[in-house]
N, CA, C and O atoms as CSV, one atom per row, in Angstrom:
chain,resi,resn,atom,element,x,y,z
A,1,MET,N,N,-1.831,22.440,-2.942
A,1,MET,CA,C,-1.189,21.657,-3.760
A,1,MET,C,C,-2.302,20.713,-4.499
A,1,MET,O,O,-3.161,20.180,-3.797
A,2,GLU,N,N,-2.290,20.520,-5.804
A,2,GLU,CA,C,-3.463,19.649,-6.459
A,2,GLU,C,C,-2.918,18.068,-5.858
A,2,GLU,O,O,-1.835,17.625,-5.477
A,3,ARG,N,N,-4.271,17.529,-6.005
A,3,ARG,CA,C,-4.063,16.141,-5.214
A,3,ARG,C,C,-4.186,15.196,-6.675
A,3,ARG,O,O,-5.106,15.615,-7.377
A,4,ILE,N,N,-3.554,14.183,-7.186
A,4,ILE,CA,C,-3.866,13.436,-8.245
A,4,ILE,C,C,-4.658,12.182,-7.635
A,4,ILE,O,O,-4.183,11.549,-6.691
A,5,GLY,N,N,-5.858,11.861,-8.207
A,5,GLY,CA,C,-6.694,10.880,-7.925
A,5,GLY,C,C,-6.146,9.521,-8.984
A,5,GLY,O,O,-5.487,9.609,-10.020
A,6,ILE,N,N,-6.575,8.525,-8.437
A,6,ILE,CA,C,-6.124,7.138,-9.040
A,6,ILE,C,C,-7.306,6.565,-9.857
A,6,ILE,O,O,-7.074,5.629,-10.623
A,7,GLU,N,N,-8.865,7.183,-9.719
A,7,GLU,CA,C,-9.628,6.839,-10.098
A,7,GLU,C,C,-9.460,6.491,-11.784
A,7,GLU,O,O,-8.918,7.273,-12.565
A,8,GLY,N,N,-9.944,5.373,-12.114
A,8,GLY,CA,C,-9.909,4.894,-13.834
A,8,GLY,C,C,-8.353,4.885,-14.321
A,8,GLY,O,O,-8.151,4.958,-15.533
A,9,THR,N,N,-7.374,4.810,-13.535
A,9,THR,CA,C,-5.856,4.523,-13.853
A,9,THR,C,C,-5.682,2.995,-13.765
A,9,THR,O,O,-4.845,2.482,-14.508
A,10,GLY,N,N,-6.221,2.408,-13.128
A,10,GLY,CA,C,-5.676,1.355,-12.548
A,10,GLY,C,C,-4.369,1.371,-11.493
A,10,GLY,O,O,-3.502,0.497,-11.490
A,11,PHE,N,N,-4.385,2.032,-10.986
A,11,PHE,CA,C,-3.163,2.244,-9.756
A,11,PHE,C,C,-4.104,2.020,-8.659
A,11,PHE,O,O,-5.313,2.230,-8.557
A,12,PRO,N,N,-3.068,1.452,-7.727
A,12,PRO,CA,C,-3.688,0.686,-6.696
A,12,PRO,C,C,-3.489,1.892,-5.539
A,12,PRO,O,O,-2.509,2.633,-5.466
A,13,GLU,N,N,-4.947,1.906,-4.440
A,13,GLU,CA,C,-5.043,2.443,-3.147
A,13,GLU,C,C,-3.651,2.481,-2.451
A,13,GLU,O,O,-2.821,1.579,-2.337
A,14,GLY,N,N,-3.621,3.752,-2.024
A,14,GLY,CA,C,-2.110,3.753,-0.975
A,14,GLY,C,C,-0.643,4.237,-1.628
A,14,GLY,O,O,0.461,4.388,-1.103
A,15,LEU,N,N,-1.160,4.429,-3.135
A,15,LEU,CA,C,0.115,5.225,-3.751
A,15,LEU,C,C,0.142,6.558,-3.217
A,15,LEU,O,O,-0.794,7.294,-2.904
A,16,ALA,N,N,1.194,6.707,-3.177
A,16,ALA,CA,C,1.351,8.302,-2.413
A,16,ALA,C,C,1.461,9.350,-3.262
A,16,ALA,O,O,2.054,8.974,-4.273
A,17,GLN,N,N,1.149,10.540,-3.314
A,17,GLN,CA,C,1.241,11.559,-4.163
A,17,GLN,C,C,2.334,11.915,-4.622
A,17,GLN,O,O,2.035,12.499,-5.664
A,18,PRO,N,N,3.819,11.944,-4.468
A,18,PRO,CA,C,4.733,11.886,-4.632
A,18,PRO,C,C,5.037,10.827,-6.068
A,18,PRO,O,O,5.694,11.208,-7.037
A,19,ALA,N,N,4.504,9.665,-5.964
A,19,ALA,CA,C,4.536,8.531,-6.911
A,19,ALA,C,C,3.681,9.018,-7.972
A,19,ALA,O,O,4.122,9.105,-9.119
A,20,LEU,N,N,2.807,9.257,-7.759
A,20,LEU,CA,C,1.499,9.930,-8.815
A,20,LEU,C,C,1.919,10.890,-9.340
A,20,LEU,O,O,1.449,11.025,-10.470
A,21,ARG,N,N,2.705,11.758,-9.008
A,21,ARG,CA,C,3.053,12.665,-9.575
A,21,ARG,C,C,4.296,12.657,-10.576
A,21,ARG,O,O,4.338,13.416,-11.544
A,22,ALA,N,N,5.317,11.734,-10.267
A,22,ALA,CA,C,6.156,11.343,-10.703
A,22,ALA,C,C,5.504,10.508,-12.283
A,22,ALA,O,O,5.662,10.679,-13.492
A,23,LEU,N,N,4.777,9.626,-11.459
A,23,LEU,CA,C,4.164,8.942,-12.847
A,23,LEU,C,C,3.641,10.044,-14.141
A,23,LEU,O,O,4.045,10.050,-15.304
A,24,ARG,N,N,2.681,10.888,-13.543
A,24,ARG,CA,C,1.930,12.105,-14.591
A,24,ARG,C,C,3.228,12.434,-15.048
A,24,ARG,O,O,3.499,12.138,-16.212
A,25,ASN,N,N,4.167,13.050,-14.273
A,25,ASN,CA,C,5.164,14.007,-15.095
A,25,ASN,C,C,6.150,12.960,-16.173
A,25,ASN,O,O,6.986,13.460,-16.926
A,26,ALA,N,N,5.930,11.635,-16.113
A,26,ALA,CA,C,6.518,10.632,-17.000
A,26,ALA,C,C,5.534,10.251,-17.929
A,26,ALA,O,O,5.808,9.324,-18.691
A,27,GLY,N,N,4.290,10.875,-18.013
A,27,GLY,CA,C,3.091,10.607,-18.871
A,27,GLY,C,C,2.755,9.369,-18.849
A,27,GLY,O,O,2.207,8.833,-19.812
A,28,ILE,N,N,3.050,8.730,-17.707
A,28,ILE,CA,C,2.203,7.713,-17.202
A,28,ILE,C,C,0.727,7.489,-16.779
A,28,ILE,O,O,0.627,7.677,-15.567
A,29,THR,N,N,-0.380,7.174,-17.320
A,29,THR,CA,C,-1.291,7.853,-16.887
A,29,THR,C,C,-2.480,6.578,-16.507
A,29,THR,O,O,-3.589,6.821,-16.029
A,30,ARG,N,N,-2.017,5.341,-16.805
A,30,ARG,CA,C,-2.728,4.153,-16.543
A,30,ARG,C,C,-1.680,3.073,-16.189
A,30,ARG,O,O,-0.638,3.034,-16.844
A,31,LEU,N,N,-1.909,2.167,-15.159
A,31,LEU,CA,C,-1.266,0.759,-14.908
A,31,LEU,C,C,-0.381,0.130,-16.393
A,31,LEU,O,O,0.826,-0.097,-16.475
A,32,GLU,N,N,-1.231,-0.009,-17.257
A,32,GLU,CA,C,-0.873,-1.031,-18.244
A,32,GLU,C,C,0.295,-0.077,-18.821
A,32,GLU,O,O,1.001,-0.780,-19.544
A,33,GLN,N,N,0.705,1.056,-18.788
A,33,GLN,CA,C,1.806,2.050,-19.210
A,33,GLN,C,C,3.096,1.732,-18.700
A,33,GLN,O,O,4.152,2.196,-19.130
A,34,LEU,N,N,2.939,0.756,-17.574
A,34,LEU,CA,C,4.081,0.757,-16.784
A,34,LEU,C,C,4.654,-0.675,-17.361
A,34,LEU,O,O,5.531,-1.214,-16.687
A,35,THR,N,N,4.292,-1.206,-18.348
A,35,THR,CA,C,5.070,-2.331,-18.914
A,35,THR,C,C,5.750,-1.753,-20.021
A,35,THR,O,O,6.217,-2.514,-20.869
A,36,THR,N,N,5.847,-0.806,-20.114
A,36,THR,CA,C,6.980,0.103,-21.156
A,36,THR,C,C,8.289,0.182,-20.508
A,36,THR,O,O,9.297,0.014,-21.195
A,37,LEU,N,N,8.408,0.505,-18.823
A,37,LEU,CA,C,9.299,0.747,-18.481
A,37,LEU,C,C,10.138,-0.500,-17.689
A,37,LEU,O,O,9.518,-1.506,-17.343
A,38,THR,N,N,11.222,-0.396,-17.493
A,38,THR,CA,C,12.132,-1.516,-16.594
A,38,THR,C,C,11.666,-1.203,-15.321
A,38,THR,O,O,11.211,-0.063,-15.222
A,39,GLU,N,N,11.647,-1.966,-14.210
A,39,GLU,CA,C,11.708,-1.594,-13.161
A,39,GLU,C,C,12.989,-0.869,-12.575
A,39,GLU,O,O,12.906,-0.643,-11.368
A,40,VAL,N,N,13.949,-0.533,-13.085
A,40,VAL,CA,C,15.129,0.122,-12.778
A,40,VAL,C,C,14.750,1.524,-13.195
A,40,VAL,O,O,15.023,2.465,-12.450
A,41,GLU,N,N,14.094,1.721,-14.423
A,41,GLU,CA,C,13.786,3.085,-14.745
A,41,GLU,C,C,12.639,3.582,-13.977
A,41,GLU,O,O,12.751,4.680,-13.432
A,42,PHE,N,N,11.328,2.776,-13.841
A,42,PHE,CA,C,10.657,3.409,-12.947
A,42,PHE,C,C,11.231,3.863,-11.557
A,42,PHE,O,O,10.889,4.942,-11.071
A,43,LYS,N,N,12.234,2.897,-10.840
A,43,LYS,CA,C,12.690,3.451,-9.548
A,43,LYS,C,C,13.408,4.550,-9.543
A,43,LYS,O,O,13.757,5.070,-8.483
A,44,GLY,N,N,13.716,5.036,-10.708
A,44,GLY,CA,C,14.945,6.205,-11.141
A,44,GLY,C,C,14.073,7.401,-11.369
A,44,GLY,O,O,14.602,8.512,-11.393
A,45,LEU,N,N,12.734,7.262,-11.545
A,45,LEU,CA,C,11.596,8.822,-11.293
A,45,LEU,C,C,11.567,9.196,-10.076
A,45,LEU,O,O,11.395,8.450,-9.112
A,46,HIS,N,N,11.783,10.712,-10.040
A,46,HIS,CA,C,12.041,11.338,-8.631
A,46,HIS,C,C,10.717,11.096,-7.965
A,46,HIS,O,O,9.689,11.196,-8.635
A,47,GLY,N,N,10.678,10.813,-6.806
A,47,GLY,CA,C,9.212,10.651,-5.783
A,47,GLY,C,C,8.755,9.048,-5.684
A,47,GLY,O,O,7.903,8.614,-4.909
A,48,VAL,N,N,9.566,8.229,-6.708
A,48,VAL,CA,C,9.292,6.887,-6.564
A,48,VAL,C,C,10.048,6.268,-5.302
A,48,VAL,O,O,11.263,6.383,-5.140
A,49,GLY,N,N,9.050,5.486,-4.283
A,49,GLY,CA,C,10.178,4.827,-3.097
A,49,GLY,C,C,10.044,3.827,-3.248
A,49,GLY,O,O,9.554,3.503,-4.330
A,50,PRO,N,N,10.434,2.639,-2.156
A,50,PRO,CA,C,9.929,1.502,-2.074
A,50,PRO,C,C,8.382,1.067,-1.853
A,50,PRO,O,O,7.915,0.040,-2.345
A,51,LYS,N,N,7.870,1.695,-1.297
A,51,LYS,CA,C,6.255,1.132,-1.035
A,51,LYS,C,C,5.910,1.194,-2.519
A,51,LYS,O,O,5.614,0.179,-3.150
A,52,ALA,N,N,5.962,2.569,-3.132
A,52,ALA,CA,C,5.145,2.795,-4.480
A,52,ALA,C,C,5.481,1.564,-5.698
A,52,ALA,O,O,4.568,1.140,-6.406
A,53,VAL,N,N,7.072,1.005,-5.848
A,53,VAL,CA,C,7.427,0.052,-6.494
A,53,VAL,C,C,6.506,-1.290,-6.085
A,53,VAL,O,O,5.665,-1.806,-6.820
A,54,THR,N,N,6.857,-1.714,-4.780
A,54,THR,CA,C,6.192,-2.790,-4.241
A,54,THR,C,C,4.217,-2.932,-4.387
A,54,THR,O,O,3.546,-3.888,-4.779
A,55,LEU,N,N,3.879,-1.881,-4.006
A,55,LEU,CA,C,2.425,-1.686,-4.567
A,55,LEU,C,C,1.991,-1.744,-6.313
A,55,LEU,O,O,0.988,-2.295,-6.766
A,56,LEU,N,N,3.065,-1.003,-7.114
A,56,LEU,CA,C,2.732,-1.160,-8.464
A,56,LEU,C,C,3.212,-2.605,-8.761
A,56,LEU,O,O,2.435,-3.058,-9.602
A,57,ARG,N,N,4.033,-3.409,-8.479
A,57,ARG,CA,C,4.487,-4.365,-8.976
A,57,ARG,C,C,3.558,-5.649,-8.552
A,57,ARG,O,O,3.571,-6.702,-9.188
A,58,GLN,N,N,2.814,-5.438,-7.482
A,58,GLN,CA,C,1.555,-6.212,-7.092
A,58,GLN,C,C,0.752,-5.843,-7.913
A,58,GLN,O,O,0.645,-6.778,-8.706
A,59,ALA,N,N,-0.108,-4.758,-8.315
A,59,ALA,CA,C,-0.996,-4.302,-9.002
A,59,ALA,C,C,-0.545,-5.190,-10.611
A,59,ALA,O,O,-1.204,-6.134,-11.048
A,60,LEU,N,N,0.441,-4.735,-11.149
A,60,LEU,CA,C,0.624,-5.493,-12.238
A,60,LEU,C,C,0.512,-6.702,-12.205
A,60,LEU,O,O,-0.217,-7.269,-13.019
A,61,GLU,N,N,1.221,-7.399,-11.236
A,61,GLU,CA,C,1.408,-9.197,-11.283
A,61,GLU,C,C,-0.585,-9.658,-11.085
A,61,GLU,O,O,-1.095,-10.675,-11.557
A,62,ALA,N,N,-1.223,-8.732,-10.399
A,62,ALA,CA,C,-2.489,-9.164,-10.279
A,62,ALA,C,C,-3.359,-9.181,-11.618
A,62,ALA,O,O,-4.358,-9.857,-11.865
A,63,LYS,N,N,-2.787,-8.375,-12.302
A,63,LYS,CA,C,-3.447,-8.384,-13.795
A,63,LYS,C,C,-2.578,-9.206,-14.888
A,63,LYS,O,O,-2.731,-9.075,-16.103
A,64,GLY,N,N,-1.480,-10.222,-14.168
A,64,GLY,CA,C,-0.523,-10.686,-15.218
A,64,GLY,C,C,0.157,-10.091,-16.338
A,64,GLY,O,O,0.250,-10.398,-17.526
A,65,LEU,N,N,0.604,-9.159,-15.631
A,65,LEU,CA,C,1.287,-7.969,-16.184
A,65,LEU,C,C,2.922,-7.916,-15.573
A,65,LEU,O,O,3.242,-8.762,-14.739
A,66,SER,N,N,3.746,-7.074,-15.946
A,66,SER,CA,C,4.999,-7.035,-15.074
A,66,SER,C,C,5.733,-5.904,-15.917
A,66,SER,O,O,5.462,-5.588,-17.076
A,67,PHE,N,N,6.740,-5.345,-15.083
A,67,PHE,CA,C,7.590,-4.098,-15.604
A,67,PHE,C,C,8.197,-5.064,-16.739
A,67,PHE,O,O,8.193,-6.294,-16.791
A,68,LYS,N,N,8.739,-4.076,-17.664
A,68,LYS,CA,C,9.534,-4.363,-19.045
A,68,LYS,C,C,10.648,-5.258,-18.477
A,68,LYS,O,O,11.511,-5.718,-19.224
């Protein structure tokens, strides 16, 4: 199975492959694109668990961003 990397995406280290696949399948390739989704929409993606939500929320906040 192909491993999806996070290099150049802005996604944080420790993000699991199912969450990365969910992002890719939703057409989200950069951290900043998460600002177009609500947290509820993001949680609804298949493969997104609580750890992914926490990691990505923290990564967004570190850049002064948030879910929609």
